[in-house]
N, C-alpha and C positions, 0 to 999 in steps of 0.2 A: 504493498501501499505509499510505503514512505516513499521506496525505488518511485513509481507509478506519479504521485505526486512531484518528483523531484525532477521524473522525465519531459514533465507539463509545464512543470517553469522554465525551463530548459526551451522547453517550443516555444512557450510563450515570449521568456528574452531575446531569441532569434526571431523571430514576429516583427518584436518591436526596435532593436541594432537594424533589420531591415527597411524598415517603414523611413525609421530617424533616415540613413542616408539617401534613401532615395529623396523623401524630400530634402536635405542639405543636396542634391544634385541640381535639382529640380530646380532649386533657390540658383543656383549657380546658373541654370540653362536659360532662365525669366531675365537674370541679370545683363545675360549674353545677348541676349533677344532683344532685348530693348535699347540699348548703349548707341549714342552713348545716348543718356538722359539729362543728363545737367552739365555745368562748363566744364570744359577739363584745361587745369591748370598742370603750364609746361613750364618745368625750371630750368634757368638758364646758368649756368654756373658760370659767367665774367657779368663783368660792367655793363649796363647801356653803354651804347653805340660801337664796341669790341666788332669781330666779324663773327665772334661767335653766336653774340645778338641780335644781327643785322643780317644773316642767314637765317635766324631762329625765326623774325621778324616779318621777310619778305615770304615764307612757310607757311608760319600760322594762320593765316585769314581763309589762305585757300584751304584749309586744312577746316576751319572753321565752317566755310564754306560745304564744302562736301559730306562733313558730318552733322553739321546742319543745331550746331552746338558752340557756345563760341571757345577759345583755345587764350586760355589768361594767360602771359609768359609775367614767372614769377625771377627776377634776379637775384641770385644768391650766390654773389662770388668770393675766389677767397682758396686758402689752399689747393693753386691749378686746380679747383674743380669739385676738388673732394664736398665741400661743405654741399656743394648743390646733388653730390651725388648722393651721402651722407642724409638728406633731404625727405630724399624719393626713396631710398631706403627704409627709412622709418614710415611710409607709410601703407597705405589699405593696399593692395590690391586687386585692385577694382579698376586700374585703364583710368582714372581721373585723376591722375596725379604722374606726368612722364620726364623723361631730361634727357634735354639738349646736350648729348654725349660727343667726346670731341678726342684727341688722338692721346692726350696727357694720360686721359679715364685709364688707358690701355700700359702708358709708360711710368704713373705713377708709384706702382708694385714693387716695380724694381728697382728705382731711385730712395724715398723714402722711407726712414722707417717702420712705419706704420699706418695702413689704409683703413678707411673704417669701415673698408666693401669685400666683398671678394667679387669679383663680374662672372664669373662663373657660376656661382650659384646665387648671389641675393637679387641676381636683371632679368629679365626675360627680354630679350633683345627684338628688335621691329621692323629696322630696316636703317641702310646708310642711306644720308640724305643727298651731300654736293661732296665734293673733295675742291681744294684750292692746291697749286702747285706753290712751293718756296720759289726762291729766286737768289744765284750767288749775287747781290751786286756789291762790287765796290766805291771807295771814293775816287771821284776823276783821277784826283792824284795816284793813285796807285802805278803803279808803268807796265800795263798790262793792257793792251786794246780785245784779247780776246779768251778764251780759256784752254790756249798752252800755250802762251806768254805766262800766263797766269800761272799755270806749273812751273814752268819755268823758273819761273820771278818764285816761288816757295822755296822747291826744291835750295836755289840756292841760298834761300836766307833760314833754314826749319829752326821754328820755336821761336823765332821775331817774327811773324807777319802778324799783328791782334786781329782779332775778331769779336762782333758780338753776339751778344745767344738775351736768347727771354729770361734765361737763368739757369741754373747748374737744371740739370735732368730737363729740359725741356724739349719739344724737338725741332728748332731750330740750332741748338745745343749735340742732341743725337742725328742729325740731318749731317753737321761738320764733320763727326769724330766718324764717319759710313764716309763721309768725302776723303779722308784724312787715309784711312784704309784701303781704299778700291785706288788710292792714287798714291801711297805712299808720301805724301808731304806730313809738316808735324804744321800745326798753326800756336800762336799765344792765342790762348782761350780769356774772354773779360765778357762776365759773365754780367748782367743789367736785372732788375725787379720791374719785366714787363716789354714786349718785344716795343713800344715803342721809343726807353729810351736809348736803346739798342743801336733804331736805325737813327734816330737822330745823331747820335755822334759819330752815326757811318757819316751824315749829311756834313757835320761838321770835319769830318779825320780824324778826331780821338779813334775812332780807328778803323783799319783797311780794309774793313770786309762783313758782309751781314746775310742771313739767311732766312728772312722775314717771307710773309706770304706775298705772291705774287700780286696777290687783292693790293697791299699797304706801299707797295716800293712802286708800281706800276707807273702811277705819277711826273714820278720825280724822273723815273729812268728814259719817260717821254722828252723831263723837263732839258734831258742831256744834264742834273745837279745829282747821278748817279749812273755807273756805267753795268749793263748786264752781262756776266760773263756765257748762265745758263740757265736752264728751268729744270727745277727735281724731279719733274712729271714726266713719265712714260714718250709720250705724245707732248708735242709743242702745245699753247695756249692762245687759242682762238681768240682771246684779248689780245694776245701782243706775238701774234704769228712769227715774227720779225727777229724771235728770242728762241734760239738752238738749244735742244733739252741737251743736260750735260752727256746723259748714253748716246750721243749720234757723235759727238763729241770725244769719246774717246770710251768715256768711263759708263765701258759697257754695263748693261743690264740694271743700271744704276734707277730708280723709283722711288719715291720716298715723300708722300703728300701730308698737306694737312685734312684729317676728314671729319663731317662731323659727322651725328646719329642720332636714331632718339631709341628709348628703350622705356619698359615700366617697371613692375616691382614682380621680381620670379612670384609668381602662382599667380599669376592674372590668368584669368579665362583664358586656351587659344582662343575660341572665338573672337575676343577683344583683339587680340594679339593678330589675328589676323584680318579682324577690319581696319587698324592702323593702319596695317600696313598696305590693304589696298589705296586705304584713303592717302596712303603719302605717294604711293606710285603714280597716284591720278594727276595727283598737285606737284610733282617734277613734269611733270610731262605736258605741263598747260603751258604754252606755249608764252604767257603775258609773267609766268615764274621765270621761264626760260630764260625771258629778253633778262630781265633784270637782276639774276645771276651774273648774266654774260657780263655786262656792264663794271663785276664789279671779278672779275678772271675767274668763276664760283664756274662750276659743272656737275647740276645733278646728276646722281649714278644711286637711282633706288637698286636695293639688295633684289636678287631676284626671287627671293624670301626668308623668312625671319630666319628661318634654321642656315643659308645662305650668309645672312648677318651676322649671328653670331660663331661660326666656323670663322671669318672673318675676321671678329675680335680674336679670337682665339689665334691666330696666326700673325694677327699682329704683338700682340704677346709675347707669343714666343720669338719672333723677330727683333722688337725693339729689348726684347728682355738680352736674348744673344750682346746686341751692341753693349749694352749695359755694362752686363757682362766681363766683355770683350774690355770696355775703354776705362773699367772701373773707376766707375760714374758713381758717387756718393751726395744725396742733396743732405746738408746742413741742420 
C-alpha cells in the first residue's frame, strides 16, 4: 500500500514537472514570437562622436524601422569597451539589451589582467556589421614617398622611428606589431590615451607614423597633411582607391581591420537572435545606409549567420592572442 502511494506521488511529481517545463518553454516561445514588443537598448562602449558611436547611429534608425520599435543608444565608455560589455553581461537574456561590439572586446582578454566577461560563454553573437581599414600614415617629414622607401628607412634605423598608437594593446598597436613581424622592422612605440591624440601628434611631427582608422585620416591625406603608405585591408578602400594595400606592395597576406558587430546576452532565445540577424542584414543592404557608411570609409559586412559571426569572433581571438603573446604585450 505504501509502495503504491509512493509510485502515485512519483507520477504526480513527474506530471507537475513536465507541466512546468512546458509552461516555461511556451513562455520563451511567446516572448520570441512577439519580439520586439518594446524598445531596445543598444549599449555603445565609447563616447558620443567617435567611430564606434557613429557607425551605431547610422544603423540604429534603420533597425528601428525594420523591427518596428525604437533602438535607444546608450553610451557606456571606458576600459577599452569593458564597461559597456559588462553592462550587457548583467542584463536579462531577452534581446532588449544589445552590445555594439568592437575589435577591442576580443583583444582585451589577452592584454588586460582581468576582464569581467567571457566572449565565448557570456554572449550570443548576432552579426558583424561594418569594417574599416587602418591606414599606415606618416608625417610629410618622413623621408619616404612609398612603402618600399619607408621599409628601407625603417631597416636603416631600427628602433628609432617613433609611431603613435591608441594605447598599449590597442588595435593600432597590434597592427604595427604584426607589421613589424611581417616586414622584419622595429619601430619605437609611443602609446597615447586614445586614437585622436596619437593622430594629432603625427600631424605635428611629434611622432613619425601612426595606423588610425582610414575614417580619421582620409581628409588629412587628401589635403597632403599626412602621407599614406598603404591600407591594412585585403582590398583597397572604395573611399580612397588611390591608396594601395600593404599586401599588394609586398607585405603578403596582410589583412587587419577594425570591425564592429552586435551581440546579446547568452541565453537569449535563438528565434530572437535570428530575428535580429535578419534585421541587420536587411539594414546593411539598404542603399542609403551603404552610402552613409561609404562616406566614412566603412564597408557593411554582415555575417552569413549568427554562427558564422561567433566563429569569426573566436578566430579573431586566436589570431590576436598569438600576436599579443609573440610580442609580449601587457597593459599596465
